[in-house]
Rosetta silent file (secondary structure, phi, psi, omega in degrees, C-alpha in Angstrom):
SEQUENCE: XXXXXXXXXXXXXXXXXXXXXXXXXXXXXXXXXXXXXXXXXXXXXXXXXXXXXXXXXXXXXXXXXXXXXXXXXXXXXXXXXXXXXXXXXXXXXXXXXXXXXXXXXXXXXXXXXXXXXXXXXXXXXXXXXXXXXXXXXXXXXXXXXXXXXXXXXXXXXXXXXXXXXXXXXXXXXXXXXXXXXXXXXXXXXXXXXXXXXXXXXXXXXXXXXXXXXXXXXXXXXXXXXXXXXXXXXXXXXXXXXXXXXX
SCORE:     score description
SCORE:     0.000 S_00000001
   1 L     0.000  133.110 -178.862  -67.465    2.917   37.784 S_00000001
   2 L   -88.978  157.768  171.646  -71.219    2.813   38.477 S_00000001
   3 E  -112.826  128.543  178.018  -72.981    3.968   41.602 S_00000001
   4 E  -115.633  136.461  179.045  -75.618    1.701   43.090 S_00000001
   5 E  -114.342  130.960  174.892  -78.077    2.865   45.818 S_00000001
   6 E  -114.886  123.308 -172.779  -79.795    0.377   48.150 S_00000001
   7 E  -132.239  108.296  176.889  -82.737    1.795   50.055 S_00000001
   8 E   -82.175  138.506 -175.743  -84.893   -0.153   52.507 S_00000001
   9 E  -133.310  134.244  171.063  -88.390    1.218   52.959 S_00000001
  10 L  -148.066  113.422 -179.477  -91.196    0.556   55.408 S_00000001
  11 L    49.897   61.541 -172.766  -94.214    2.846   55.605 S_00000001
  12 L  -128.223   36.128  177.300  -92.462    6.031   54.493 S_00000001
  13 H   -52.492  -39.560 -176.244  -95.102    7.455   52.097 S_00000001
  14 H   -60.623  -38.229 -168.004  -94.686   10.852   53.811 S_00000001
  15 H  -105.996  -14.278 -174.584  -90.964   11.098   53.137 S_00000001
  16 H   -63.029  -48.015 -178.770  -90.490    9.159   49.865 S_00000001
  17 H   -51.454  -48.216 -179.491  -91.302   11.935   47.358 S_00000001
  18 H   -65.698  -41.769  174.911  -88.774   14.177   48.804 S_00000001
  19 H   -59.622  -57.891 -173.403  -86.043   11.431   49.113 S_00000001
  20 H   -65.686  -27.263  178.346  -86.509   10.057   45.665 S_00000001
  21 H   -70.917  -17.198 -173.012  -86.487   13.535   43.977 S_00000001
  22 L  -107.821    4.487  178.193  -82.985   14.152   45.343 S_00000001
  23 L   -64.458  146.307  173.427  -81.360   10.868   44.310 S_00000001
  24 L   -57.436  132.461 -177.814  -78.309   11.220   41.951 S_00000001
  25 L   -58.336  -37.128 -173.287  -79.648   10.976   38.373 S_00000001
  26 L   -84.671   -9.319 -172.064  -77.099    8.501   37.088 S_00000001
  27 L   -75.151  143.101  167.538  -77.289    6.087   39.925 S_00000001
  28 E   -79.657  138.666 -176.000  -78.788    2.529   39.636 S_00000001
  29 E  -127.828  129.513  175.775  -81.394    2.268   42.454 S_00000001
  30 E  -116.593  111.552 -179.493  -82.614   -0.800   44.308 S_00000001
  31 E  -107.389  127.066  173.726  -85.532   -0.023   46.751 S_00000001
  32 E  -107.841  110.833 -179.716  -86.621   -2.879   49.003 S_00000001
  33 E   -88.704  112.033 -177.329  -90.146   -2.341   50.237 S_00000001
  34 L   -77.060   48.462  179.649  -90.397   -4.182   53.584 S_00000001
  35 L    74.757   33.803 -176.283  -94.065   -5.046   53.466 S_00000001
  36 L   -60.856  146.808  178.509  -95.310   -1.435   53.654 S_00000001
  37 L  -127.786   16.580 -176.844  -99.041   -0.981   54.181 S_00000001
  38 L  -105.409    7.520 -178.446  -99.340    2.872   53.929 S_00000001
  39 L   101.822   -1.904 -177.688  -99.290    3.163   50.111 S_00000001
  40 H   -61.635  -41.037 -178.684  -95.526    3.267   49.863 S_00000001
  41 H   -61.809  -42.083  176.845  -95.452    0.128   47.668 S_00000001
  42 H   -68.130  -38.309 -176.995  -97.854    1.595   45.121 S_00000001
  43 H   -66.015  -40.772 -174.289  -96.120    4.896   45.123 S_00000001
  44 H   -71.132  -33.389  173.954  -92.780    3.244   44.503 S_00000001
  45 H   -62.277  -48.438 -179.341  -94.153    1.139   41.607 S_00000001
  46 H   -58.631  -44.583 -179.174  -95.590    4.200   40.000 S_00000001
  47 H   -61.882  -40.912 -174.735  -92.259    6.140   40.454 S_00000001
  48 H   -80.704  -13.542 -171.833  -90.208    3.343   39.017 S_00000001
  49 L   -58.060  -40.364 -176.368  -92.393    2.683   35.977 S_00000001
  50 L  -108.001   22.305  178.772  -90.539    4.962   33.544 S_00000001
  51 L  -118.975   90.782 -176.619  -87.098    4.556   35.178 S_00000001
  52 L   -63.663  -18.474  179.822  -85.191    1.629   33.707 S_00000001
  53 L   -90.325   11.532 -174.545  -82.296    2.069   36.164 S_00000001
  54 E  -117.042  136.841  177.482  -84.645    1.558   39.066 S_00000001
  55 E  -129.608  128.964  176.461  -85.702   -1.794   40.623 S_00000001
  56 E  -108.534  120.675 -178.922  -88.322   -2.188   43.350 S_00000001
  57 E  -105.083  118.013  179.749  -88.126   -5.488   45.421 S_00000001
  58 E  -101.200  126.806  168.347  -91.329   -6.122   47.428 S_00000001
  59 L   -90.718  137.992 -175.882  -91.221   -8.317   50.555 S_00000001
  60 L   -67.194  -27.618  177.562  -94.638   -9.827   51.270 S_00000001
  61 L  -139.220  157.604  177.231  -94.519   -9.005   54.983 S_00000001
  62 L   -67.588  124.264 -174.803  -92.570   -6.753   57.188 S_00000001
  63 L  -116.005   -9.660 -178.699  -89.346   -8.455   58.326 S_00000001
  64 L   103.076  159.421 -174.220  -87.321   -5.628   59.755 S_00000001
  65 H   -61.935  -41.954 -179.355  -84.484   -3.504   58.393 S_00000001
  66 H   -58.523  -46.175  175.808  -81.748   -6.217   58.692 S_00000001
  67 H   -60.951  -42.916 -177.346  -83.864   -8.631   56.537 S_00000001
  68 H   -65.928  -40.757  176.947  -84.686   -5.977   54.036 S_00000001
  69 H   -66.031  -35.571 -176.811  -81.072   -5.018   53.562 S_00000001
  70 H   -67.468  -40.644  176.114  -80.099   -8.685   53.327 S_00000001
  71 H   -63.832  -37.638  171.226  -82.656   -9.128   50.544 S_00000001
  72 H   -63.163  -44.534 -179.417  -81.215   -6.141   48.739 S_00000001
  73 H   -65.348  -39.818  177.442  -77.688   -7.336   49.143 S_00000001
  74 H   -61.248  -38.919  178.913  -78.656  -10.749   47.800 S_00000001
  75 H   -69.517  -37.975  176.943  -80.117   -9.137   44.703 S_00000001
  76 H   -68.493  -38.969  176.463  -76.976   -7.032   44.185 S_00000001
  77 H   -63.442  -35.430  177.616  -74.724  -10.125   44.598 S_00000001
  78 H   -68.384  -36.009  177.336  -76.847  -11.866   41.936 S_00000001
  79 H   -67.101  -34.271  179.125  -76.458   -8.932   39.586 S_00000001
  80 H   -69.089  -46.431 -178.462  -72.665   -9.127   40.149 S_00000001
  81 H   -67.526  -24.712  178.857  -72.459  -12.838   39.368 S_00000001
  82 L   -85.870   -1.281  179.360  -74.612  -12.263   36.248 S_00000001
  83 L    82.222   11.836 -179.689  -72.172   -9.600   34.991 S_00000001
  84 L   -83.303  -20.197  176.295  -74.646   -6.768   35.346 S_00000001
  85 L  -125.792  156.070  177.294  -72.451   -5.110   37.994 S_00000001
  86 L  -107.670  152.892  177.473  -68.645   -4.897   38.401 S_00000001
  87 L   -62.964  -25.551 -177.842  -66.840   -5.600   41.647 S_00000001
  88 L   -85.149   -9.268  178.037  -65.345   -2.091   41.641 S_00000001
  89 L   -60.112  143.709 -177.580  -68.726   -0.466   41.434 S_00000001
  90 E   -93.458  141.285  176.485  -69.665    1.579   44.454 S_00000001
  91 E  -116.792  129.323  178.296  -72.601    0.784   46.603 S_00000001
  92 E  -123.455  129.281  173.091  -74.225    3.281   49.013 S_00000001
  93 E   -87.802  129.181  179.155  -76.880    2.362   51.612 S_00000001
  94 E  -126.040  143.167  170.956  -79.521    5.008   52.387 S_00000001
  95 E   -76.174  140.349 -178.915  -82.439    4.906   54.951 S_00000001
  96 L   -76.718   -3.228 -179.194  -85.780    5.086   53.334 S_00000001
  97 L   -90.168    8.978  174.143  -87.091    7.673   55.859 S_00000001
  98 L    76.296   15.548  177.226  -85.280   10.615   54.294 S_00000001
  99 L   -70.900  -30.670 -175.839  -82.886   11.332   57.183 S_00000001
 100 L   -87.891  139.832  173.031  -79.819   11.140   54.937 S_00000001
 101 L   -72.806   97.026 -175.955  -78.910   13.723   52.239 S_00000001
 102 H   -63.428  -22.510 -178.564  -79.089   11.476   49.152 S_00000001
 103 H   -70.270   -8.114  173.072  -77.371   13.991   46.975 S_00000001
 104 H   -94.125    4.694 -176.587  -74.098   13.192   48.901 S_00000001
 105 H   -62.731  -40.006  178.208  -74.172    9.478   47.998 S_00000001
 106 H   -67.513  -37.974  177.424  -71.732    9.996   45.065 S_00000001
 107 H   -70.237  -37.208  176.468  -69.343   11.945   47.218 S_00000001
 108 H   -61.959  -45.155 -178.365  -69.434    9.420   49.980 S_00000001
 109 H   -67.855  -35.362  177.462  -68.686    6.609   47.567 S_00000001
 110 H   -67.133  -37.859  178.571  -65.870    8.637   45.883 S_00000001
 111 H   -63.066  -49.073  177.310  -64.247    9.421   49.236 S_00000001
 112 H   -49.482  -46.018  177.946  -64.290    5.746   50.119 S_00000001
 113 H   -65.445  -44.421 -179.555  -62.526    4.883   46.918 S_00000001
 114 H   -61.751  -38.956 -173.308  -60.001    7.746   47.162 S_00000001
 115 L   -88.049   -2.549 -178.695  -59.037    6.766   50.733 S_00000001
 116 L    66.604   30.488 -176.975  -58.723    3.141   49.961 S_00000001
 117 L   -92.126  155.051  169.297  -61.373    2.148   52.404 S_00000001
 118 L   -88.949  -30.532  178.147  -63.635   -0.939   52.294 S_00000001
 119 E  -148.690  127.016  173.215  -66.447    0.891   54.185 S_00000001
 120 E  -120.598  124.203 -178.055  -67.004    4.570   54.884 S_00000001
 121 E  -107.716  132.427  177.667  -69.835    5.373   57.276 S_00000001
 122 E   -64.778  160.956  176.297  -71.407    8.791   57.519 S_00000001
 123 E  -124.697  113.532 -164.775  -71.492   10.604   60.785 S_00000001
 124 E   -82.983  154.403  165.845  -74.705   12.408   61.652 S_00000001
 125 L   -82.741  126.142 -170.011  -75.353   15.787   63.213 S_00000001
 126 L  -101.469   21.413 -176.479  -77.431   15.027   66.314 S_00000001
 127 L   -71.166  -15.232  179.777  -78.876   18.512   66.977 S_00000001
 128 L   -96.392   -2.273 -169.002  -82.359   17.314   66.017 S_00000001
 129 L   -91.877  145.070  171.658  -82.178   14.198   68.203 S_00000001
 130 L   -75.751  158.493 -171.069  -83.585   13.823   71.771 S_00000001
 131 H   -56.280  -41.759 -178.240  -81.176   13.270   74.614 S_00000001
 132 H   -65.685  -30.779  177.537  -82.095    9.613   75.193 S_00000001
 133 H   -68.586  -41.835  178.150  -81.485    8.794   71.519 S_00000001
 134 H   -64.613  -41.701 -178.210  -78.040   10.474   71.662 S_00000001
 135 H   -65.224  -40.799  179.977  -77.138    8.631   74.841 S_00000001
 136 H   -69.354  -32.263  176.140  -78.039    5.256   73.337 S_00000001
 137 H   -70.021  -34.957  179.365  -76.094    5.973   70.240 S_00000001
 138 H   -68.000  -40.677  179.017  -72.978    6.954   72.225 S_00000001
 139 H   -62.973  -45.650 -178.468  -73.283    3.756   74.271 S_00000001
 140 H   -69.866  -31.311  179.769  -73.449    1.534   71.291 S_00000001
 141 H   -68.805  -42.476  178.666  -70.675    3.480   69.499 S_00000001
 142 H   -65.583  -36.358  173.087  -68.525    3.037   72.614 S_00000001
 143 H   -56.984  -46.850  179.960  -69.243   -0.725   72.537 S_00000001
 144 H   -65.599  -37.541  175.822  -68.000   -0.955   69.032 S_00000001
 145 H   -59.759  -49.517  178.306  -64.939    1.019   69.771 S_00000001
 146 H   -56.746  -46.054 -175.535  -64.152   -1.301   72.715 S_00000001
 147 H   -77.139  -21.630 -175.206  -64.611   -4.474   70.737 S_00000001
 148 H  -121.636  -16.858 -174.939  -62.716   -3.426   67.607 S_00000001
 149 L    76.358    4.983  177.802  -60.231   -0.604   68.411 S_00000001
 150 E   -90.017  146.752 -176.621  -61.754    1.543   65.576 S_00000001
 151 L   -81.088   56.655 -178.257  -62.376    5.161   66.193 S_00000001
 152 L   -64.859  150.204  177.599  -66.142    4.969   65.558 S_00000001
 153 L  -121.017  -26.331 -178.567  -68.266    8.099   65.971 S_00000001
 154 L  -156.880   81.905 -176.437  -71.792    6.954   64.944 S_00000001
 155 L   -67.773  -20.427 -176.751  -72.164    3.294   64.489 S_00000001
 156 L   -91.225    4.158  179.475  -75.877    3.482   63.987 S_00000001
 157 L   -71.493  127.627 -177.336  -75.802    5.676   60.942 S_00000001
 158 L   -90.306   -6.381  176.377  -77.267    3.707   58.039 S_00000001
 159 L   -85.906  114.728 -176.181  -75.683    5.818   55.281 S_00000001
 160 E  -155.063  152.464 -179.318  -72.518    3.967   54.390 S_00000001
 161 E  -121.056  145.450 -179.276  -70.518    3.121   51.287 S_00000001
 162 E  -155.124  162.311  178.683  -68.773   -0.104   50.233 S_00000001
 163 E   -83.103  148.695 -177.743  -67.672   -1.772   46.981 S_00000001
 164 H   -61.437  -29.547 -174.850  -70.116   -4.121   45.218 S_00000001
 165 H   -70.617  -11.182 -179.223  -67.432   -6.792   45.134 S_00000001
 166 H  -112.707   15.523 -179.033  -67.477   -7.188   48.944 S_00000001
 167 H   -65.247  -40.471 -177.471  -71.315   -7.396   49.339 S_00000001
 168 H   -62.573  -40.912  175.672  -71.315  -11.183   49.856 S_00000001
 169 H   -63.835  -41.263  173.145  -68.919  -10.850   52.760 S_00000001
 170 H   -56.491  -45.557 -175.715  -71.001   -8.031   54.305 S_00000001
 171 H   -65.141  -34.762 -175.265  -74.051  -10.215   53.916 S_00000001
 172 H   -65.174  -21.357 -178.224  -72.421  -13.169   55.509 S_00000001
 173 L   -99.877    2.012  179.858  -72.107  -11.551   58.944 S_00000001
 174 L   -75.589  127.609  170.238  -75.704  -10.363   59.216 S_00000001
 175 L   -80.265  -14.887  173.711  -77.801  -11.957   61.924 S_00000001
 176 L    68.382   30.081 -178.090  -80.804  -10.456   60.253 S_00000001
 177 L  -106.812  112.800  170.789  -82.546   -9.406   63.510 S_00000001
 178 L    40.451 -114.087 -174.116  -84.534   -6.136   63.287 S_00000001
 179 L   -96.717   17.472 -171.796  -82.111   -3.132   63.555 S_00000001
 180 L   -79.160   -7.105 -169.542  -78.924   -4.979   64.400 S_00000001
 181 H   -60.690  -45.745 -179.568  -77.307   -4.690   60.983 S_00000001
 182 H   -57.302  -51.993 -175.070  -75.308   -1.475   61.415 S_00000001
 183 H   -63.513  -42.669 -179.551  -73.722   -2.531   64.676 S_00000001
 184 H   -55.102  -49.590 -178.810  -73.021   -6.105   63.431 S_00000001
 185 H   -63.708  -39.486 -175.450  -71.112   -4.601   60.429 S_00000001
 186 H   -69.159  -23.710  176.292  -69.173   -2.114   62.552 S_00000001
 187 H   -92.585  -44.939 -170.233  -67.923   -4.935   64.759 S_00000001
 188 H   -76.212  -36.714 -172.481  -67.592   -7.861   62.356 S_00000001
 189 H   -80.492  -34.701  171.858  -66.020   -6.274   59.353 S_00000001
 190 H   -68.554  -27.531  176.895  -63.011   -4.545   60.903 S_00000001
 191 H   -74.082  -12.137  173.041  -62.226   -7.861   62.651 S_00000001
 192 L   -94.616    6.972  175.205  -62.183   -9.403   59.183 S_00000001
 193 L    92.217    6.581  174.773  -59.573   -6.894   58.154 S_00000001
 194 L   -69.122  136.159  175.542  -61.753   -4.347   56.482 S_00000001
 195 L   -85.452  118.959 -175.287  -60.374   -0.797   56.333 S_00000001
 196 E  -129.867  160.196  175.774  -63.091    1.436   57.735 S_00000001
 197 E  -152.272  158.815 -176.183  -63.737    5.003   58.758 S_00000001
 198 E  -139.062   48.540 -170.580  -66.688    6.889   60.273 S_00000001
 199 E  -131.220   26.747  175.808  -65.835   10.599   59.584 S_00000001
 200 E   -95.079   98.756 -176.300  -68.031   11.650   56.682 S_00000001
 201 E   -69.611  137.334  176.767  -70.197   14.457   58.267 S_00000001
 202 E  -138.909  151.531  173.525  -73.797   14.807   57.159 S_00000001
 203 L   -93.714  122.978  178.889  -76.701   17.040   58.327 S_00000001
 204 L   -62.835  131.301 -178.639  -79.686   15.032   59.498 S_00000001
 205 L   -73.444  -34.204  177.458  -82.770   16.159   57.450 S_00000001
 206 L  -169.267  166.797 -179.169  -85.208   15.426   60.214 S_00000001
 207 L   -93.491  127.517  179.035  -85.528   13.189   63.230 S_00000001
 208 L  -152.460  129.339 -178.223  -87.173    9.850   62.687 S_00000001
 209 L  -151.165  129.033  176.854  -86.811    6.638   64.759 S_00000001
 210 L  -107.550   -5.257  179.534  -88.694    3.378   64.881 S_00000001
 211 L   -81.120  156.088 -177.789  -86.315    1.687   67.312 S_00000001
 212 L  -124.466  179.997  176.752  -86.968    1.123   71.018 S_00000001
 213 H   -59.032  -37.456  178.235  -85.018    0.415   74.128 S_00000001
 214 H   -63.332  -44.377  179.494  -85.528   -3.304   73.459 S_00000001
 215 H   -61.999  -36.229  174.623  -83.980   -2.885   70.062 S_00000001
 216 H   -59.231  -42.395  177.183  -80.980   -1.133   71.659 S_00000001
 217 H   -64.683  -40.479 -179.523  -80.528   -4.177   73.926 S_00000001
 218 H   -73.129  -30.185  170.538  -80.790   -6.631   71.062 S_00000001
 219 H   -58.757  -48.670  179.117  -78.236   -4.502   69.094 S_00000001
 220 H   -58.413  -48.247 -177.745  -75.853   -4.665   72.086 S_00000001
 221 H   -67.777  -40.289  179.666  -76.227   -8.530   72.328 S_00000001
 222 H   -61.962  -40.419  177.605  -75.851   -8.998   68.616 S_00000001
 223 H   -61.655  -38.611 -179.948  -72.543   -7.112   68.605 S_00000001
 224 H   -65.895  -38.914 -178.388  -71.259   -9.354   71.435 S_00000001
 225 H   -66.872  -40.275  177.647  -72.215  -12.462   69.510 S_00000001
 226 H   -58.096  -48.569  178.163  -70.424  -11.139   66.428 S_00000001
 227 H   -60.520  -40.007  178.097  -67.331  -10.473   68.524 S_00000001
 228 H   -65.194  -22.527 -178.935  -67.431  -13.839   70.077 S_00000001
 229 L   -94.352    7.206 -173.497  -67.448  -15.523   66.675 S_00000001
 230 L   -57.805  -34.208  169.812  -64.425  -13.666   65.467 S_00000001
 231 H    56.159 -126.446 -174.570  -62.330  -16.858   65.502 S_00000001
 232 H   -73.550  -11.006  177.061  -59.409  -16.816   63.109 S_00000001
 233 H   -76.822  -13.141 -171.948  -60.121  -13.233   62.109 S_00000001
 234 H   -58.821  -34.880 -177.435  -59.018  -11.935   65.510 S_00000001
 235 H   -71.835   -9.769  179.429  -55.405  -11.674   64.465 S_00000001
 236 H   -98.935    8.755 -173.651  -56.392   -9.193   61.701 S_00000001
 237 L   -46.402  -43.717 -176.944  -58.085   -6.919   64.130 S_00000001
 238 L  -103.669   16.537  175.029  -55.858   -3.929   63.547 S_00000001
 239 L   -62.780  134.969  171.972  -55.360   -4.220   59.830 S_00000001
 240 L   138.376 -173.622 -174.518  -56.185   -0.929   58.010 S_00000001
 241 L   -77.810  139.437  178.407  -55.377    2.725   57.645 S_00000001
 242 H   -59.265  -26.473 -174.300  -54.109    4.617   60.718 S_00000001
 243 H   -69.101  -21.142 -178.093  -56.643    7.329   60.079 S_00000001
 244 H   -97.654   10.968 -177.038  -59.498    5.026   60.971 S_00000001
 245 E  -119.522  159.575  176.360  -58.120    3.912   64.324 S_00000001
 246 L   -74.640    0.000    0.000  -58.058    5.394   67.766 S_00000001
């Protein structure tokens, strides 16, 4: 089984060298440059030049994290259809700002598979975060708990593992608005019967945040829209392993 890493990047030249140096050597890597203007795009092209397992996808303008992830997921789905990847291959999403420990990507993917989960989300240590950021995270996590019945701990963590074979379904629920992707998945996918958990602890490498209070409000509204569209999937709400439920 192969390990595929999907990393959205926007103006992260300061953190990219450290992040890329710590990626698992055997992993296939897809980096989506979301219209960076700080030299990140050029750095990525140079880094990938002698690495056949690496692909850099450049978006012409900055579209936001959700759009960058969607572009990456579409490319992975195309690879699957072309027979270049297998449905059972593991996919791990990592933020391009270097907050997540990339050397744990393989372990995260292996735990997801071992536990029979469709998605395993990492849970961050918040010791480096300001109080207002912690408060916002807890509020959005509480919202996802209320809407799904899942024992979420950190719904805004972008480090998460899922199988390549379910990429198309994950892509189908994205509203593609700025930073709404994590919350949309945490609400929509359990309601579609995905087995999920949010108990893989990681140490945050440093504090970095581009989101605002407006983004938090948009994320909150996006989750409500996802919940309102649950439709025929509502009766599958509590499907899954007992360890991932409250």
